[in-house]
N, C-alpha and C positions, 0 to 999 in steps of 0.2 A: 504494500500500500504506500502510495506517495502522499506524504503529509505536508501541507503548506501551513505554516504558522503566520498569521497576519498580525503583526505587532503594530498597533496604531501609533503613528508618529504625528502628533497634532500640528507640529510646526510645518510639515510638508503638505498639509491638506488645504484645499481651496477654502476661501472664506465662506462660501455658500455651499452647503452640503445637501440641502433638501432636494430630493429627486424631482419634486414637482415645480421647482422654481424656474426652470428653463427648458427649452427644447420642445419637441412635439407634445401635444396635449392628449391625455387619455380621456376617452369618453366613458360613461358609466350608465348602466341600466340596472334597476333593481326590480325584483318581482317575487312571485311565489310559484312553486310547481307542486303537483301532488306527490306525496311520498307514502304510498300504500303500506310499506313496511313499518311506518310510524302511525298509520291511521289518521294522518292529517297532512296539511300542506307544509312545505319547507321554504324558508326564505333563501334567496340567492341574489348574487350580483355578478354582472359581467363588465369587465373593464376591457377597452379595446382602443386601437389607434383611431382618433377622431380626425375629421377633415379640418384643414387649415381654417382658421378664423372662427372656430366654434366658441360660443360664449362659455365662460368658465365661472365656477363658483366653489366656495369651500365645501369640503366633504369630510365627514367622520370626525368632526371636532366636538369637544365638550369642555367643561371646566377643568378637566384633568389633562386631556390630550389635545394637542394642536391638530388642526385639520390639514388635509392635503388639498390640492387644487385639481378639479376635474371638470369635464364638460358634460353635465347631466343630459341624458337623452340625445346626445349629439349624433350626427350622421357618421356612419363608419367610413373611414377612408378606404378607397379602393385598394385591394391587394389580396394576397394569400398569406395566411398567418398560422404560425404554430399555436397550439393551445396549451395552457397550463391550468391544471386543477389545483386549487389552493385550499388547504384545510387548517383551520384555527386550532388552538390548544383547548384543553379542558377548562370550561368556564370562560372561553373567549368569545369572539364575534368576528365575522368576516371583515368588519370595519377596522379591527385591530391590526390587520395586515394590509390595509389599503395602501400604505406607503410603498410596500413591495409590489403590489398589484399595479399601481400607477406607474412605477418605474419600469416594470416589464412591458406594460402596454405601450408606454412611450418608446420602447425599443423594438416594437413591432410584434407583440404577442397579444392574443386574446386570453384573458385570465378569468377563470370562473371560480367563485367562492360561494360557499353555502354556510348557513347557520345550522350546525348539526343539532337536531332536536334532542332535548334532554341534557345537552352538555354545553350550552352557551351561558353567558353572564345573566341573561334575562329568562332563561328556560333551563333550569338545572335540576337534575335528579341523579345523585351519585350512582345508585344501583342500575338505573336504566342507562346512564351514560357510560358505564363500564362495558356495555355490549359493543365493543369496538368494531365488530363486523358491520353494524348498521351504518357506520360512517363511510366505509368503503362503498356501500350501496348508495348512500347519499350522493357521493361524487359520481358514481356511475349514472344515476338518474340525471344529474346536472349535465353530464357530458351528452347523454342522449338528447336532452332538451335543446342544447345549443346546436348540436349537429342537425337537428330537425328544424331549426329556425330558418325561415325562408330567406332572411337577409344574411345572417352570420354563417349559417351552415355551409353554403357554397364557398365561403372565404377561408374555411379552415383547411389546413394541410393535415390530413388525417394520418400522414406518416410521421408527424411530429407532435405527439401528445404526451405531455409530462404530468406527473403528480408531484406536488410539493406541499410541505406542511411544517408547522412549528409545534414542538412538544408532543402532545397527544396527536396533533395533526401530522407530525413527522412520522409517527407510527402508521397513521392512515395512509400516507404516501408509500411507505415501505410495504404495507399490506397490498396495495394495488400493484406494486411492483413484483410481488411474489413471496414476501416474507410471511411465514405462518406463526401464529401465537403458540405458546406453550403454557397452558394454565397451571399444570402441575409444577412447572419450573417457577412460575411467578408466585404461586402460593408458597412454595418452599422458601423463596427469597424473602417474602414478606414475613414468614414465620421465624426465620433465623437471623436475618440482617435487614430489618425493615428500613427502607429509605422514606423520604418525605411523602411520596405518593401512597405508600402503604399506610402511613399514619393518617393521611387525609381520608383515605377510604374508610377507615375505622371511625374517625372523628365525625364523618358525615353520614354515617349509617349504612355504608356499603359493606357487602360481604362477598368475597371472592368465591366462597364455598357454595353460593347459590347460583353461580353461573353455569351454563351448559358448556362442558369441555369440548364437545364435538363442534360447537359453533366457534368458541374461542380459538380452537386449534385448526379451524377450517381453512380452506383455500379460497381467498377473496381477491385474487389478482384479476386484472383486466388486460386482456391481450392487446388492447389498443394503446396501452401506456408503454412508451418506449424510452422513458428516462424518469429518474426519481431524484428528488431533493428532499433531504430530511434534516431539519434544523433542530438541534438538541432533542432528538426523538425520545419519547417515553416508551414504556412497556418492553424495553429490550432486555430486562433481567430474566435469567433462567432459561435462555434459549440455547440450542445446540446447533451443530452444523446442519443437521437435517432440516431444521426450521428455516434456515436461510438459503437452502439449496435452490429454491425457485427464483431468487433474485439474480437475474442474468442481464438485466438492462443496465446501461450506464447509470451509476449512482454517485451522488454527491452527498457527503455527510458534513455538516457544519457544527462544530463544537464551540460553544460559547464559554469563554473564560478558561482559567487554568487553576489547578490546585483547589484551594478552599473557596475560590470564586465560582466554581461549578456547582450547579444544582445536583445533589446526589442522585435524584431520580432519573436524571437524563445524562448522567456521566457515562459515555460509551467507551471510555479508555480501559486499559488493563486494570487500573485501580478501581474501576466502576463495574459496569455490567459486562465489559469485555466484548461488546457487540462489534466494535470496529475491527477487532482481530478476526471475527467470524466472517467478515466480508472484505478480505484483502484486496479484492478487485475494485472496491469503491475508492473514490478520491476523498481524502479527509482534509478539511480546512478548519484550522483552529483560530478563532478571533479573540485576541486578548489586547488589553484588559476588557472584560465584559462580564455581565451577569446574565442569567437565563432570561430575565425580563427586559434586557436591554434591546430586544427586538420588538418590543411594544412601541406604540407611536411616540414621537417626540412629545415631551410634556410641556404644559404651560408653566409660567413662572410660579403659579400657586398650586400646581398639581401635587407636589410632594406634601405640602401643608394640608391640603384637602384630604389626602389619603390618611395622613397621620391623625387628623381630627376625627375621621370616621372609623379609625381603628382597622383600616384595610391594609392589604399587603403593600410594602414599600416599592411598588413597581416603577416608580419614577426615579429611584436611586440607583446609580451606577458606581462601579468601583473607582477608587482614586486614580486619576490619570485617564479615565475613559471619557469619550465624547459620544453621545448616542447618535448624533448625525453621522459621525465617522464610522460607527459600528454598522449603521444602516447601509452606508455606501460600500463597506467591505462585503456585506452580505449580498447586496445587489450585484456587485461586480462578480462575485463567485457564482451566483445563480445564473446570471446572464451569460457568463463564459461557458458554464456547463451546458446550457441550452442553446448555445450558438446564436445569441441575440445581439 
């Protein structure tokens, strides 16, 4: 495995690091599609290259996170584009990765994100959310929907479809690429050396023992996916070589932080789950300094204070010497390079 360690040198970075501040504009459309396996509709968003001169507006901002700039409901620029399926983390939202979607769309990709039912910030149930296989089906439905769209569908290069995700979404991407779960292995890990995710499962009323091993360990790949990007992927503990044998497409692993700065649940190094060693054919990029949550959106000036006052996770805090804009740029560069954008 070739490992690239991206050490962020702030003095050499451009003053403006936000991907949305210059260059081509990304259009965005939001909507709902039926998700029969959940028994309800599922929210989704599509980012794409917009025609020149499209009217722009802020998108995905709130008191904690800064918005990105998009062209809502803009006309799609003529062309033929690769497609990226994008999966958020546990308790996340597709808007939390809008900065990455916008950057990839501006580089000539169509990006499709969904709000995975039962595992978003506004729709969360730990036990239901642990059914990781439903997330692969979510993205499969979203892909079907976009390919059937009379406008976007004919513009998609079906020979270039990638799955990408962050944290739990990183596992979703790996699953679509051919990695299979190992419930016995994960339960053993949580019983003997529990990491943060194991403790969160218990604290939020989840129980790994109630899950269906045949479904957890099932085959959830999609033959249409020909590349994978997994950013700090979760659920990689307790796997063996047989579980990853199906991952044959080009794969990029991005590890955030080093040493104590890494989130134990998503540490894929030899000192963590050991997942990186199981897939030596994958390219590994380590971004340092960084924390796991450094790939959430850029924060407002009051973001950290608001989170502290609400007793929420300190997701606006980065390690000493880190710059979130620079971390985003490093991730964008790695993902775009892997996907040939």
